[in-house]
Structures are given as C-alpha cells and as structure tokens.
TIVOMAR-954916 format. One record per atom (N, C-alpha, C, CB): residue number from 1; atom name; x, z, y. Coordinates in pm, whole numbers, plus 32768, in hexadecimal, padded with zeros to 4 digits. Glycine has a CB too. Example, Ala and Ser with C-alpha at 12.3 -4.5 7.8 and 13.67 -1.06 7.14 Angstrom:
REM residues 2
+------+------+------+------+------+
! resi ! name !   xx !   zz !   yy !
+------+------+------+------+------+
!    1 !    N ! 8527 ! 830C ! 7DC7 !
!    1 !   CA ! 84CE ! 830C ! 7E3E !
!    1 !    C ! 8528 ! 830C ! 7EB6 !
!    1 !   CB ! 846B ! 8389 ! 7E41 !
!    2 !    N ! 8505 ! 82C4 ! 7F1F !
!    2 !   CA ! 8557 ! 82CA ! 7F96 !
!    2 !    C ! 850A ! 8313 ! 8003 !
!    2 !   CB ! 8580 ! 823C ! 7FC4 !
+------+------+------+------+------+
REM end
This chain:
REM residues 108
+------+------+------+------+------+
! resi ! name !   xx !   zz !   yy !
+------+------+------+------+------+
!    1 !    N ! 8078 ! 8013 ! 7F7A !
!    1 !   CA ! 802F ! 7FFD ! 8000 !
!    1 !    C ! 8066 ! 7FEF ! 807E !
!    1 !   CB ! 7FE3 ! 8058 ! 8014 !
!    2 !    N ! 80FA ! 8006 ! 8064 !
!    2 !   CA ! 8146 ! 8016 ! 80FC !
!    2 !    C ! 8176 ! 7F7C ! 810D !
!    2 !   CB ! 81E3 ! 8096 ! 8101 !
!    3 !    N ! 8111 ! 7F30 ! 8109 !
!    3 !   CA ! 8154 ! 7EB7 ! 812C !
!    3 !    C ! 8158 ! 7EA7 ! 8190 !
!    3 !   CB ! 8134 ! 7E55 ! 8106 !
!    4 !    N ! 81AA ! 7E38 ! 81D1 !
!    4 !   CA ! 81E5 ! 7E17 ! 8245 !
!    4 !    C ! 8183 ! 7DBA ! 82B2 !
!    4 !   CB ! 8266 ! 7DCF ! 8218 !
!    5 !    N ! 819F ! 7DB4 ! 8333 !
!    5 !   CA ! 8142 ! 7D6A ! 8348 !
!    5 !    C ! 817C ! 7CD9 ! 8337 !
!    5 !   CB ! 8108 ! 7D8D ! 83C5 !
!    6 !    N ! 8117 ! 7C5C ! 833C !
!    6 !   CA ! 8165 ! 7BF6 ! 8334 !
!    6 !    C ! 819C ! 7BAE ! 83E5 !
!    6 !   CB ! 8108 ! 7B91 ! 82D0 !
!    7 !    N ! 820B ! 7B46 ! 83D3 !
!    7 !   CA ! 823A ! 7B30 ! 8436 !
!    7 !    C ! 81CE ! 7AC7 ! 847C !
!    7 !   CB ! 82C3 ! 7B0A ! 841F !
!    8 !    N ! 81D7 ! 7AD3 ! 84FC !
!    8 !   CA ! 8196 ! 7A97 ! 855D !
!    8 !    C ! 81E7 ! 7A1C ! 85AF !
!    8 !   CB ! 816D ! 7B05 ! 85B2 !
!    9 !    N ! 8199 ! 798D ! 8598 !
!    9 !   CA ! 81F2 ! 7981 ! 8627 !
!    9 !    C ! 819A ! 7965 ! 8689 !
!    9 !   CB ! 8264 ! 790D ! 8630 !
!   10 !    N ! 81D8 ! 79C7 ! 86EA !
!   10 !   CA ! 8178 ! 79C5 ! 8754 !
!   10 !    C ! 81A1 ! 794E ! 87AF !
!   10 !   CB ! 8174 ! 7A51 ! 87A3 !
!   11 !    N ! 81E4 ! 78EA ! 8792 !
!   11 !   CA ! 8205 ! 7884 ! 87FB !
!   11 !    C ! 81A0 ! 7832 ! 87EF !
!   11 !   CB ! 8287 ! 783B ! 87F1 !
!   12 !    N ! 818B ! 7809 ! 876C !
!   12 !   CA ! 80FA ! 77BF ! 8724 !
!   12 !    C ! 809A ! 77CB ! 8743 !
!   12 !   CB ! 80D3 ! 77D1 ! 86B6 !
!   13 !    N ! 8065 ! 7871 ! 875F !
!   13 !   CA ! 7FFC ! 788F ! 8796 !
!   13 !    C ! 7FFA ! 7890 ! 8839 !
!   13 !   CB ! 7FDE ! 7903 ! 875D !
!   14 !    N ! 804D ! 78A0 ! 887C !
!   14 !   CA ! 8047 ! 7883 ! 890B !
!   14 !    C ! 804E ! 77E3 ! 8937 !
!   14 !   CB ! 80BC ! 78D1 ! 894C !
!   15 !    N ! 805A ! 7798 ! 88B9 !
!   15 !   CA ! 8041 ! 76DF ! 88E6 !
!   15 !    C ! 7FBD ! 76D7 ! 88F9 !
!   15 !   CB ! 8068 ! 765B ! 8869 !
!   16 !    N ! 7F5D ! 7723 ! 88A2 !
!   16 !   CA ! 7EFB ! 76EF ! 8882 !
!   16 !    C ! 7E67 ! 775F ! 88E3 !
!   16 !   CB ! 7F0C ! 76E7 ! 87CF !
!   17 !    N ! 7EDA ! 7792 ! 892A !
!   17 !   CA ! 7E83 ! 7813 ! 8996 !
!   17 !    C ! 7E23 ! 77B7 ! 8A1C !
!   17 !   CB ! 7F23 ! 7895 ! 8A01 !
!   18 !    N ! 7DC6 ! 77D6 ! 8A1A !
!   18 !   CA ! 7D5B ! 7777 ! 8AA8 !
!   18 !    C ! 7DB3 ! 77A5 ! 8B26 !
!   18 !   CB ! 7C82 ! 77C0 ! 8AC9 !
!   19 !    N ! 7D8E ! 7725 ! 8B61 !
!   19 !   CA ! 7DB5 ! 770B ! 8BCD !
!   19 !    C ! 7D77 ! 7759 ! 8C32 !
!   19 !   CB ! 7DAC ! 7693 ! 8BDB !
!   20 !    N ! 7DBE ! 77C0 ! 8C9E !
!   20 !   CA ! 7D96 ! 7802 ! 8D14 !
!   20 !    C ! 7D26 ! 77CB ! 8D4A !
!   20 !   CB ! 7DF7 ! 7806 ! 8D71 !
!   21 !    N ! 7CA7 ! 77DE ! 8D47 !
!   21 !   CA ! 7C33 ! 77C7 ! 8DC9 !
!   21 !    C ! 7C98 ! 77E2 ! 8E48 !
!   21 !   CB ! 7B95 ! 784D ! 8DCA !
!   22 !    N ! 7C4B ! 7773 ! 8E97 !
!   22 !   CA ! 7C53 ! 775A ! 8F23 !
!   22 !    C ! 7BD8 ! 772C ! 8F72 !
!   22 !   CB ! 7CB2 ! 76FE ! 8F34 !
!   23 !    N ! 7B8F ! 7761 ! 8FC2 !
!   23 !   CA ! 7B1D ! 7729 ! 8FCE !
!   23 !    C ! 7B14 ! 76B1 ! 903C !
!   23 !   CB ! 7AC6 ! 7793 ! 8FE7 !
!   24 !    N ! 7ACE ! 7667 ! 9045 !
!   24 !   CA ! 7ABD ! 75DC ! 90A4 !
!   24 !    C ! 7AE1 ! 760B ! 9139 !
!   24 !   CB ! 7A0D ! 7597 ! 90A2 !
!   25 !    N ! 7B52 ! 75FC ! 916A !
!   25 !   CA ! 7B1E ! 7625 ! 9227 !
!   25 !    C ! 7AD5 ! 75F7 ! 925B !
!   25 !   CB ! 7B66 ! 7614 ! 9295 !
!   26 !    N ! 7A7C ! 758A ! 9231 !
!   26 !   CA ! 7A34 ! 7537 ! 9279 !
!   26 !    C ! 798B ! 7581 ! 929F !
!   26 !   CB ! 7A35 ! 74A9 ! 921B !
!   27 !    N ! 797B ! 75FF ! 923A !
!   27 !   CA ! 7925 ! 760F ! 9207 !
!   27 !    C ! 7938 ! 76D8 ! 9237 !
!   27 !   CB ! 7929 ! 75BD ! 9169 !
!   28 !    N ! 78AB ! 76C8 ! 9267 !
!   28 !   CA ! 78A5 ! 776B ! 92D2 !
!   28 !    C ! 781B ! 77A5 ! 9261 !
!   28 !   CB ! 785D ! 774F ! 93CD !
!   29 !    N ! 783B ! 781F ! 922A !
!   29 !   CA ! 77B2 ! 7842 ! 91F6 !
!   29 !    C ! 7780 ! 78B2 ! 9265 !
!   29 !   CB ! 77B8 ! 7881 ! 914D !
!   30 !    N ! 76F2 ! 7870 ! 9274 !
!   30 !   CA ! 7682 ! 78BD ! 92BF !
!   30 !    C ! 7635 ! 793A ! 92A2 !
!   30 !   CB ! 7628 ! 786F ! 92CB !
!   31 !    N ! 762A ! 7924 ! 91CD !
!   31 !   CA ! 75FB ! 79B4 ! 91BC !
!   31 !    C ! 760E ! 79A9 ! 9129 !
!   31 !   CB ! 755A ! 79E2 ! 91F3 !
!   32 !    N ! 75E9 ! 7A3C ! 90FC !
!   32 !   CA ! 75EF ! 7A3C ! 9057 !
!   32 !    C ! 7588 ! 7A9B ! 9030 !
!   32 !   CB ! 7685 ! 7A6D ! 9011 !
!   33 !    N ! 752E ! 7A84 ! 8FF1 !
!   33 !   CA ! 74A0 ! 7AE7 ! 8FDF !
!   33 !    C ! 74A9 ! 7AF1 ! 8F63 !
!   33 !   CB ! 7404 ! 7AB2 ! 900A !
!   34 !    N ! 74AD ! 7B50 ! 8F2D !
!   34 !   CA ! 74B3 ! 7B76 ! 8E6A !
!   34 !    C ! 742A ! 7BC9 ! 8E45 !
!   34 !   CB ! 7556 ! 7BFB ! 8E31 !
!   35 !    N ! 73F7 ! 7B75 ! 8DFE !
!   35 !   CA ! 738F ! 7BB2 ! 8DAE !
!   35 !    C ! 738B ! 7BC5 ! 8D47 !
!   35 !   CB ! 7339 ! 7B8D ! 8DAF !
!   36 !    N ! 733F ! 7C4F ! 8D08 !
!   36 !   CA ! 7333 ! 7C83 ! 8C8B !
!   36 !    C ! 72C9 ! 7C65 ! 8C4A !
!   36 !   CB ! 733C ! 7CF7 ! 8C8A !
!   37 !    N ! 72CE ! 7C10 ! 8BD8 !
!   37 !   CA ! 7240 ! 7BCF ! 8B90 !
!   37 !    C ! 7224 ! 7C5A ! 8B25 !
!   37 !   CB ! 7262 ! 7B12 ! 8B23 !
!   38 !    N ! 71A6 ! 7C76 ! 8B3A !
!   38 !   CA ! 71A2 ! 7CCA ! 8ADE !
!   38 !    C ! 70F2 ! 7CAA ! 8AAA !
!   38 !   CB ! 71D3 ! 7D68 ! 8B1F !
!   39 !    N ! 70A0 ! 7C89 ! 8A1D !
!   39 !   CA ! 703E ! 7C82 ! 8A12 !
!   39 !    C ! 7007 ! 7C42 ! 8A72 !
!   39 !   CB ! 701B ! 7CDC ! 89FA !
!   40 !    N ! 7025 ! 7BAB ! 8A8C !
!   40 !   CA ! 6FDE ! 7B47 ! 8AD4 !
!   40 !    C ! 6FEA ! 7B76 ! 8B7E !
!   40 !   CB ! 6F38 ! 7B3F ! 8A95 !
!   41 !    N ! 7030 ! 7BEA ! 8BA7 !
!   41 !   CA ! 7026 ! 7BFB ! 8C12 !
!   41 !    C ! 70BB ! 7C0F ! 8C73 !
!   41 !   CB ! 6FCD ! 7C5C ! 8C0A !
!   42 !    N ! 70C1 ! 7BE1 ! 8CC3 !
!   42 !   CA ! 715D ! 7BD6 ! 8CF6 !
!   42 !    C ! 713D ! 7C40 ! 8D9A !
!   42 !   CB ! 719D ! 7AF8 ! 8D18 !
!   43 !    N ! 71CF ! 7C96 ! 8D83 !
!   43 !   CA ! 71CB ! 7D01 ! 8DE0 !
!   43 !    C ! 7260 ! 7CDF ! 8E04 !
!   43 !   CB ! 71A1 ! 7DA2 ! 8DA5 !
!   44 !    N ! 725E ! 7CF1 ! 8E8E !
!   44 !   CA ! 72FC ! 7CE3 ! 8ECD !
!   44 !    C ! 7344 ! 7D40 ! 8EA9 !
!   44 !   CB ! 7310 ! 7CE3 ! 8F5F !
!   45 !    N ! 73D8 ! 7D33 ! 8EBB !
!   45 !   CA ! 7421 ! 7DB8 ! 8E85 !
!   45 !    C ! 744C ! 7DCA ! 8F27 !
!   45 !   CB ! 74B7 ! 7DA8 ! 8DF4 !
!   46 !    N ! 7444 ! 7E55 ! 8EF7 !
!   46 !   CA ! 747F ! 7E9B ! 8F91 !
!   46 !    C ! 7512 ! 7F1A ! 8F76 !
!   46 !   CB ! 73D4 ! 7F0B ! 8FE9 !
!   47 !    N ! 7521 ! 7ECD ! 8EFB !
!   47 !   CA ! 75AF ! 7F1F ! 8EE1 !
!   47 !    C ! 7633 ! 7ECB ! 8EE3 !
!   47 !   CB ! 75AD ! 7F65 ! 8E4B !
!   48 !    N ! 76A3 ! 7EE4 ! 8ECC !
!   48 !   CA ! 7747 ! 7ECC ! 8ECB !
!   48 !    C ! 7716 ! 7E1C ! 8E79 !
!   48 !   CB ! 77C8 ! 7F6B ! 8E47 !
!   49 !    N ! 7704 ! 7DBD ! 8EA8 !
!   49 !   CA ! 76EA ! 7D2E ! 8E67 !
!   49 !    C ! 7780 ! 7D0D ! 8E32 !
!   49 !   CB ! 76AB ! 7CAF ! 8EE1 !
!   50 !    N ! 77E2 ! 7D38 ! 8E41 !
!   50 !   CA ! 7851 ! 7D1E ! 8DE4 !
!   50 !    C ! 7835 ! 7D56 ! 8D3C !
!   50 !   CB ! 78D7 ! 7D6D ! 8E2A !
!   51 !    N ! 77F0 ! 7D8C ! 8D34 !
!   51 !   CA ! 77F8 ! 7DD0 ! 8CA8 !
!   51 !    C ! 7779 ! 7D91 ! 8C55 !
!   51 !   CB ! 77EF ! 7E84 ! 8CB4 !
!   52 !    N ! 7789 ! 7D5E ! 8C06 !
!   52 !   CA ! 7723 ! 7D0F ! 8B9C !
!   52 !    C ! 7739 ! 7D5F ! 8B03 !
!   52 !   CB ! 7755 ! 7C4F ! 8B8D !
!   53 !    N ! 76BE ! 7DA0 ! 8AFE !
!   53 !   CA ! 769F ! 7DBD ! 8A6B !
!   53 !    C ! 765B ! 7D89 ! 8A0E !
!   53 !   CB ! 7677 ! 7E13 ! 8A5F !
!   54 !    N ! 76AB ! 7DBA ! 897D !
!   54 !   CA ! 7661 ! 7D52 ! 8921 !
!   54 !    C ! 75D2 ! 7D84 ! 88E7 !
!   54 !   CB ! 76C3 ! 7D2F ! 88A0 !
!   55 !    N ! 7585 ! 7DCB ! 8946 !
!   55 !   CA ! 7517 ! 7DDC ! 88F5 !
!   55 !    C ! 74BC ! 7DB5 ! 8958 !
!   55 !   CB ! 7501 ! 7E64 ! 88B4 !
!   56 !    N ! 74DC ! 7D5F ! 89B8 !
!   56 !   CA ! 74C0 ! 7D28 ! 8A22 !
!   56 !    C ! 749A ! 7C8A ! 8A3A !
!   56 !   CB ! 751F ! 7D4B ! 8A60 !
!   57 !    N ! 7434 ! 7C4F ! 8A81 !
!   57 !   CA ! 742D ! 7BCE ! 8AAE !
!   57 !    C ! 741A ! 7BCB ! 8B2B !
!   57 !   CB ! 73D6 ! 7B87 ! 8A75 !
!   58 !    N ! 745F ! 7B63 ! 8B5B !
!   58 !   CA ! 7485 ! 7B4B ! 8C06 !
!   58 !    C ! 7467 ! 7AAD ! 8C1C !
!   58 !   CB ! 7545 ! 7B70 ! 8C33 !
!   59 !    N ! 7437 ! 7AA6 ! 8C83 !
!   59 !   CA ! 741A ! 7A22 ! 8CC9 !
!   59 !    C ! 7449 ! 7A57 ! 8D5D !
!   59 !   CB ! 736A ! 79E7 ! 8CBC !
!   60 !    N ! 74E3 ! 79BA ! 8D58 !
!   60 !   CA ! 752F ! 79F2 ! 8DD8 !
!   60 !    C ! 7505 ! 7958 ! 8E32 !
!   60 !   CB ! 7600 ! 7A1F ! 8DBA !
!   61 !    N ! 74EC ! 7994 ! 8E93 !
!   61 !   CA ! 74B6 ! 78F3 ! 8F04 !
!   61 !    C ! 752C ! 790F ! 8F74 !
!   61 !   CB ! 73DA ! 78FA ! 8F6E !
!   62 !    N ! 7564 ! 78A3 ! 8F84 !
!   62 !   CA ! 75E6 ! 787A ! 8FC5 !
!   62 !    C ! 75B7 ! 77FA ! 903E !
!   62 !   CB ! 765D ! 783A ! 8F3C !
!   63 !    N ! 75B6 ! 7864 ! 90B6 !
!   63 !   CA ! 75B1 ! 77D3 ! 9107 !
!   63 !    C ! 7625 ! 77B8 ! 9145 !
!   63 !   CB ! 7548 ! 77C7 ! 9175 !
!   64 !    N ! 7642 ! 7718 ! 918A !
!   64 !   CA ! 76BF ! 76F9 ! 918D !
!   64 !    C ! 768E ! 769B ! 9225 !
!   64 !   CB ! 7706 ! 76AA ! 90EF !
!   65 !    N ! 771B ! 768D ! 926D !
!   65 !   CA ! 76ED ! 7619 ! 92B7 !
!   65 !    C ! 7778 ! 75DC ! 92E0 !
!   65 !   CB ! 7687 ! 763F ! 9338 !
!   66 !    N ! 7768 ! 7545 ! 92DF !
!   66 !   CA ! 77EC ! 7509 ! 92FF !
!   66 !    C ! 781E ! 74FE ! 935E !
!   66 !   CB ! 77FD ! 74AC ! 92E8 !
!   67 !    N ! 78B2 ! 7520 ! 93A4 !
!   67 !   CA ! 78C7 ! 754A ! 9401 !
!   67 !    C ! 78DB ! 74BE ! 947C !
!   67 !   CB ! 7932 ! 75A8 ! 93DD !
!   68 !    N ! 78F2 ! 7445 ! 9429 !
!   68 !   CA ! 78F7 ! 73B7 ! 9494 !
!   68 !    C ! 785F ! 7386 ! 9484 !
!   68 !   CB ! 7979 ! 7323 ! 945C !
!   69 !    N ! 781C ! 7394 ! 9426 !
!   69 !   CA ! 778B ! 735F ! 9440 !
!   69 !    C ! 7733 ! 739F ! 947A !
!   69 !   CB ! 774C ! 7341 ! 93DF !
!   70 !    N ! 772E ! 7420 ! 946E !
!   70 !   CA ! 76D6 ! 7483 ! 9481 !
!   70 !    C ! 7655 ! 74A4 ! 9429 !
!   70 !   CB ! 76B4 ! 746F ! 94F7 !
!   71 !    N ! 765F ! 742D ! 93B1 !
!   71 !   CA ! 75FE ! 743C ! 9358 !
!   71 !    C ! 75E1 ! 74BF ! 92FF !
!   71 !   CB ! 7613 ! 73DB ! 930F !
!   72 !    N ! 7582 ! 74F8 ! 930A !
!   72 !   CA ! 7562 ! 7598 ! 92AC !
!   72 !    C ! 756C ! 755F ! 9219 !
!   72 !   CB ! 74A3 ! 75F1 ! 92C7 !
!   73 !    N ! 756A ! 75B3 ! 91AA !
!   73 !   CA ! 754C ! 759B ! 910B !
!   73 !    C ! 752A ! 7611 ! 90D0 !
!   73 !   CB ! 75C3 ! 7563 ! 90B7 !
!   74 !    N ! 74FE ! 761A ! 907B !
!   74 !   CA ! 74C5 ! 7686 ! 903E !
!   74 !    C ! 74FC ! 767D ! 8F85 !
!   74 !   CB ! 740F ! 7678 ! 9061 !
!   75 !    N ! 7542 ! 76D7 ! 8F40 !
!   75 !   CA ! 7575 ! 76B8 ! 8EA9 !
!   75 !    C ! 753A ! 7749 ! 8E78 !
!   75 !   CB ! 763B ! 769A ! 8E8E !
!   76 !    N ! 74D7 ! 7751 ! 8DFF !
!   76 !   CA ! 74AA ! 77B4 ! 8DC2 !
!   76 !    C ! 74CA ! 77D5 ! 8D48 !
!   76 !   CB ! 7443 ! 77AF ! 8DC6 !
!   77 !    N ! 7518 ! 782E ! 8D16 !
!   77 !   CA ! 7548 ! 7851 ! 8C96 !
!   77 !    C ! 74F3 ! 78AF ! 8C60 !
!   77 !   CB ! 75CD ! 7880 ! 8C96 !
!   78 !    N ! 7508 ! 78BB ! 8BD7 !
!   78 !   CA ! 74B8 ! 7920 ! 8B5C !
!   78 !    C ! 752D ! 7950 ! 8B25 !
!   78 !   CB ! 744D ! 78D2 ! 8AD8 !
!   79 !    N ! 7540 ! 79DA ! 8B54 !
!   79 !   CA ! 759A ! 79F7 ! 8AF3 !
!   79 !    C ! 7570 ! 7A97 ! 8A7A !
!   79 !   CB ! 7629 ! 7A08 ! 8B57 !
!   80 !    N ! 755B ! 7A7E ! 89F3 !
!   80 !   CA ! 7527 ! 7AFD ! 89CA !
!   80 !    C ! 758E ! 7B17 ! 8950 !
!   80 !   CB ! 747D ! 7AFA ! 89A1 !
!   81 !    N ! 75A7 ! 7BB3 ! 8938 !
!   81 !   CA ! 7605 ! 7BF3 ! 8910 !
!   81 !    C ! 75DF ! 7BE1 ! 886B !
!   81 !   CB ! 760C ! 7C85 ! 8956 !
!   82 !    N ! 7633 ! 7C09 ! 880B !
!   82 !   CA ! 761B ! 7BEB ! 87A8 !
!   82 !    C ! 75CF ! 7C6F ! 8745 !
!   82 !   CB ! 7695 ! 7BB0 ! 8786 !
!   83 !    N ! 75D5 ! 7CC6 ! 877F !
!   83 !   CA ! 7551 ! 7D05 ! 876D !
!   83 !    C ! 74C4 ! 7D30 ! 87AB !
!   83 !   CB ! 756C ! 7D4F ! 8753 !
!   84 !    N ! 74C6 ! 7CC1 ! 881B !
!   84 !   CA ! 743B ! 7CDA ! 886E !
!   84 !    C ! 73BA ! 7C79 ! 881A !
!   84 !   CB ! 7454 ! 7C9A ! 892A !
!   85 !    N ! 7341 ! 7CB3 ! 8841 !
!   85 !   CA ! 72BD ! 7C70 ! 87DE !
!   85 !    C ! 72BB ! 7BE5 ! 8831 !
!   85 !   CB ! 7202 ! 7CD8 ! 87E3 !
!   86 !    N ! 72C5 ! 7B79 ! 8818 !
!   86 !   CA ! 72BE ! 7B09 ! 884D !
!   86 !    C ! 7256 ! 7A91 ! 87FD !
!   86 !   CB ! 734D ! 7AE6 ! 8858 !
!   87 !    N ! 71DD ! 7AC2 ! 881B !
!   87 !   CA ! 7166 ! 7A6A ! 87BD !
!   87 !    C ! 715B ! 7A08 ! 8813 !
!   87 !   CB ! 70C6 ! 7AAF ! 8796 !
!   88 !    N ! 70E5 ! 79DB ! 87FB !
!   88 !   CA ! 709D ! 7967 ! 8861 !
!   88 !    C ! 7050 ! 7984 ! 88F8 !
!   88 !   CB ! 7026 ! 7927 ! 880A !
!   89 !    N ! 702B ! 7A01 ! 88B9 !
!   89 !   CA ! 7014 ! 7A1A ! 8955 !
!   89 !    C ! 7056 ! 7A49 ! 89BD !
!   89 !   CB ! 6FC6 ! 7A59 ! 8965 !
!   90 !    N ! 70E3 ! 7A72 ! 89AC !
!   90 !   CA ! 716A ! 7A59 ! 89EB !
!   90 !    C ! 719D ! 79BD ! 8A28 !
!   90 !   CB ! 71CC ! 7A82 ! 8979 !
!   91 !    N ! 7192 ! 795E ! 8997 !
!   91 !   CA ! 71A0 ! 78FD ! 89C9 !
!   91 !    C ! 715B ! 78AA ! 8A2A !
!   91 !   CB ! 71B0 ! 78D5 ! 8983 !
!   92 !    N ! 70CA ! 78CF ! 8A18 !
!   92 !   CA ! 706C ! 7889 ! 8A59 !
!   92 !    C ! 709D ! 78D9 ! 8AEB !
!   92 !   CB ! 6FC2 ! 7898 ! 8A17 !
!   93 !    N ! 70AB ! 7940 ! 8B1B !
!   93 !   CA ! 70C7 ! 7972 ! 8B90 !
!   93 !    C ! 713E ! 792A ! 8BC8 !
!   93 !   CB ! 70D9 ! 79FD ! 8B87 !
!   94 !    N ! 719F ! 7931 ! 8BA1 !
!   94 !   CA ! 7217 ! 78EF ! 8BCB !
!   94 !    C ! 71FA ! 783A ! 8BF4 !
!   94 !   CB ! 7288 ! 7908 ! 8B42 !
!   95 !    N ! 71D2 ! 781D ! 8BA0 !
!   95 !   CA ! 71BD ! 7791 ! 8BFB !
!   95 !    C ! 7153 ! 7783 ! 8C50 !
!   95 !   CB ! 71AC ! 771C ! 8BAC !
!   96 !    N ! 70D5 ! 77EA ! 8C47 !
!   96 !   CA ! 70A0 ! 77D6 ! 8CBC !
!   96 !    C ! 70DE ! 781A ! 8D2A !
!   96 !   CB ! 7024 ! 77F2 ! 8CB6 !
!   97 !    N ! 7139 ! 7859 ! 8D2A !
!   97 !   CA ! 71A6 ! 789C ! 8DA9 !
!   97 !    C ! 71E5 ! 77FF ! 8DF8 !
!   97 !   CB ! 7257 ! 7914 ! 8D49 !
!   98 !    N ! 7207 ! 77D7 ! 8D67 !
!   98 !   CA ! 7266 ! 775C ! 8DA1 !
!   98 !    C ! 7216 ! 76C5 ! 8DDE !
!   98 !   CB ! 72CF ! 772B ! 8D15 !
!   99 !    N ! 7199 ! 76D3 ! 8DB4 !
!   99 !   CA ! 714C ! 7679 ! 8DF5 !
!   99 !    C ! 710C ! 76AC ! 8E81 !
!   99 !   CB ! 70E5 ! 7650 ! 8D96 !
!  100 !    N ! 7136 ! 7706 ! 8E85 !
!  100 !   CA ! 70D1 ! 7760 ! 8EDD !
!  100 !    C ! 712A ! 7741 ! 8F6C !
!  100 !   CB ! 70C1 ! 7826 ! 8EA5 !
!  101 !    N ! 71D5 ! 7754 ! 8F44 !
!  101 !   CA ! 723D ! 7732 ! 8F89 !
!  101 !    C ! 7262 ! 7699 ! 8F97 !
!  101 !   CB ! 729E ! 7777 ! 8F54 !
!  102 !    N ! 7206 ! 7680 ! 8F56 !
!  102 !   CA ! 722E ! 75D1 ! 8F7B !
!  102 !    C ! 72CF ! 759D ! 8F03 !
!  102 !   CB ! 7273 ! 75C8 ! 906B !
!  103 !    N ! 72CE ! 75C0 ! 8EB6 !
!  103 !   CA ! 7366 ! 75AC ! 8E68 !
!  103 !    C ! 7347 ! 75AE ! 8DDC !
!  103 !   CB ! 73DF ! 7629 ! 8E85 !
!  104 !    N ! 738F ! 7570 ! 8DA1 !
!  104 !   CA ! 7371 ! 757A ! 8D02 !
!  104 !    C ! 73D5 ! 75FD ! 8CCA !
!  104 !   CB ! 739F ! 74D3 ! 8CA8 !
!  105 !    N ! 73AB ! 7617 ! 8C52 !
!  105 !   CA ! 73E7 ! 7697 ! 8C1C !
!  105 !    C ! 744A ! 7676 ! 8BD2 !
!  105 !   CB ! 7392 ! 76EC ! 8BD0 !
!  106 !    N ! 74C9 ! 76D6 ! 8BD4 !
!  106 !   CA ! 7566 ! 76BE ! 8B80 !
!  106 !    C ! 7536 ! 7759 ! 8B59 !
!  106 !   CB ! 762B ! 7698 ! 8BEC !
!  107 !    N ! 7544 ! 7734 ! 8AD2 !
!  107 !   CA ! 7554 ! 77D8 ! 8A73 !
!  107 !    C ! 75B4 ! 77DF ! 8A5A !
!  107 !   CB ! 7516 ! 77FD ! 89F0 !
!  108 !    N ! 75F1 ! 785C ! 8A44 !
!  108 !   CA ! 768F ! 7883 ! 8A3C !
!  108 !    C ! 7679 ! 78D6 ! 89C1 !
!  108 !   CB ! 76DC ! 78DD ! 8ACD !
+------+------+------+------+------+
REM end
C-alpha cells in the first residue's frame, strides 16, 4: 500500500492549459442581473453574485453596449448546479426569461 506516486509531465499538462480570457475592449457592460429559479418562479439574487452553489439554478442576464456603435444587446445564460432540481418548470421559466429579455437562452 505504500506505493510511490507516478511521475507527472507538468510541461505536457501546461501545453494543453486553456488560454487566458481577455474581454473585448469594445464592449462595455451595462448591467448584470442574476435570478434564482425554483419551482417555476424567478427571484432576484441579492447576495454575493460571485458564488454559484451546486444546489441552485440561475439565470444570468448580461446587458452590454458596443463602444464604437453605441448599440446595446442582451445575452441570457442558464446555469444549473449538479445537485439542483432542474425540471420542466425551471426550463420553461428560463426560456420565458430569455424571451422577455429579447434573447435566446444559452445553457451552461
């Protein structure tokens, strides 16, 4: 049971590491709204929005404006944790919210 750990080629792992994200400098965030979906209802999240829990389903509404053209657009994402209850009612509510904001839903 006292086996040594295998050798790991760290350079090979780093070669496949994802590239660092860099936001588009032409895009200005206007607002971000996060809604919690439960039993087909959506409730605004008023706590620290940087923490997502595995037991919840969230809809994230991101409004942006292009600096060069001044045009605004909205993107709507739905994120659901591994341990949340995400059924037909929650899916319908997420789709409804995307339509309300004039966007298509992106599930992640």
